[in-house]
N, C-alpha and C positions, 0 to 999 in steps of 0.2 A: 557428359554429366560431371558436375563437381559436387562431391558429397562430404558432409561432416557426419562422423559415426559416433553416436553416444553409447557408452558401454563398450568401448573399443577393446578393452582387455578381457571381456567375457568371451565365452565360447562362440556365441553368435557374432559378436563384434569382430573377432579374429577371422571368422569365415568370410564376413563381408569385406574386410580389408583385403583378404587374399583374392577374392573374386574381382573387386573393383580396382585394385592396384593403384595406379597413378591418378585414378579419378577421385581418390580420397584426398581431400585438401585439408582436413582437420579431424582430430580424434580427441575424445574426452572420456575419461574413466575415473570414477571416484577413488579408486585405489592408488592412482598416480604411478603405477608401475610402468616400466619400459619408457620412462621419460614422457609419458602421456599426461597432458594437463588434467588436473582434477576438476576444474570448473570452466565454464564458458568465459568467465573473466580472464582466466589464465590463458585460454586459447586466443582470445581477442577476436577482432573482426577479420573474417576471411571472406573471400569471394566464392560463394557456394550457391547452388540452386536447389539443393536438397539436404535436409537434415533427417538422418535415419536413426531411430531410437530403439535400442535393444538393451536399455539399462535397467530401470526399475520403475514400476508405475508411479511411485511417489515423486519421481523426478519430472513428471509430465509438465508442470507449470513452467519450470525453467527451460525445458526443451522447446515448448511452444513459444515462449517469450523470445528465445534466441532465434527461432525460425522467423518469427515476425520481424525481429530486428534486421535480419538478412534479406527479408522479403523472399524467403525460400519456401518450398513445399516441405511439409513434415510427413514422414512415413513412420507410423507408430507400430512397432512390432511387439511392445510389451503387453502383458495381460494383467488381469486382477485389479483393474481400475475401479475405484469407488464411484458412487453416483456423482459426487462433487467433481471428481477428476474427469468423468465423462462429460460433465457440463462444461468444463474448461475446454475440452476437445471440440465440442459443438460450437462454443463461442469463438474459438480461434479460427474455425472453418469459415467464419464470416469475413475474416481478414486475409487469410492465406489458403492455398490448397492443402487439405489434410487427407491423408490416406490412413484409415484405421480399420484394423481387422483383428479378431480374436485368434486368427491363424493365417499365416502367410502362404499356406500351401494351396496350389491350384487344385490338387486332388480333393482337399477338404471343401473348397468352393463348389466343386462338382457334386460332392456328397450332399452338401446342403440342398442343392437343386433337386437331386434325386429323392432325398428324404421328404422334401416338400411335395413333390409330385406324387410319391407313393402315398403320403398321408391324404392327398386329395382323392385318390382312387379308393382308399379304404377309410371312409369318414368315421366309422364306428369301431375301428380296431384299437386295441390297447397298444400304446407305444412306450417303449423304454429305451433310454440312452445309457450306454455303459462306456466309460472312458477309463483308460489305464495309462499311468505314467510312472516314471522313475521315483524312487523313494525320497528324492530331494526336492520335489515340486512342492511349493508352499501353498498354492491356491487350489481350492476345490469348491464346486466343480470347475473343470478347466474352462477357459474362455471359448474353446472350440465346442465343448458340450453345450454351452449357452448359445453359441451361434446356431447350432443344430436345432435347439429348442425354439429359438426365435424364428428360424426359417419355417419350422412346422407350424408355429403359432400364426403365421401369415394366412394359412388355410384353415386353422383351427383357433380362431380368435378367443374362444372361451377356455382354451387350455391353460392349465396352471402347472408350474414346475414343482415336483416333489423330490427334494434332494435327500438321498439316503432313505433307508427304511428301517424302522425299529418300533417296538411296542406292539400294541394291538390296534386293530382297525382295518377295515377292508379298503381295497383300492377304490378310489373315487373315479367315476366315469370320465371326467374331463382332465384328470391329471396325467402328466407325462413324467415318469420316473427318471431321475438322473442318478446313476451310481458311479462312485469314484473309487478306483483301485490304485494303490501306490506300492510299487514293489520293484526291487532290483534296478536295472538300468534301462527299462523300457522307454524308448523315445516318445512313443505316443500311439495308442490304438483307440479308435472311436467306432462304436457300433450302434446302429439304430435297429431295434427289434420291433416289428409291426405284426401283431398277432390278432387274427380275426376270430379265433376260436376253432376254426377248421384248417387254417394254414398260417404259416409264419414266414414273413419276408425279412431277411437280415441284410442290412447294408453295412459294409465295413471298410474302413481306411486304416492302413498301418504305415506309420512313418518308419523308414529303414534307417535314415540318418538325419541329423538336424540340418544337414546341408540343403535339404529341400526348402527349409524356411528361409535360409539365406538367399537361395535362388529366387524364391517368391518375392522377397523384399526388394531384390534388385529389379525384378520385373515390374514391381509396383512403382519403384522410383523412376524407372524409365517411362512407365505409363503416365506418370504425373507431369512429364515435360510439357510445358505450354498450357497446362490446365489452369482454368480460372479458379477463383475462391470457391470453396465448397467442401463438403465431406464426401470422400470417395471410399469404396469398399472393394472387396474381391468380386462382388457381384457386378460392380461398375466395370471392372476390368474384363470380366467374362462377356459383358455386353448383352 
């Protein structure tokens, strides 16, 4: 594999460069530190089959355009994309292979499957999602919490997300609550609580280090080898 890393000077970018070693043929970082090019124009044309993005969601247009220029697959590891940015990702997938996930952890992909299956078995249960992250995270709810909600919504199409809880008003029957906690240096904890009134099932995933996300992104990049145009997810990789 020959990869270009976007956000190479960030925590995730450094992990990826360490894992991939000589397979990294290009690096870009907006800060320009460590002699890393700030832009794709500065980097120039390189021979790569994958562009891995762990920069910032606002950079997605440039990342996708560069991947299209190289005729390379794009692996999107950033989160917090707006509806317009998600539309750009969907449009690019018609021209190149694009892997997009709110979380690159295989464990989270399994959690999504389990949450969906549990919701199927308990169709009338109250469901709440609680996510906890470090105090520097800027987006809430997390992309992973939204992944969990959307997985459950596949078996509960009438469900609606209720982010945060304040003021007066009873819980609505079809709502799925999403609560976000921000504190300390927590890498990431996601819990799904399924309560029937007589019993409660709790599914939980805890990230120990961010290295799991880098490992997942590398797995995704290798999975994309030889893939045709289209939009791929962790669910695609699970098969």
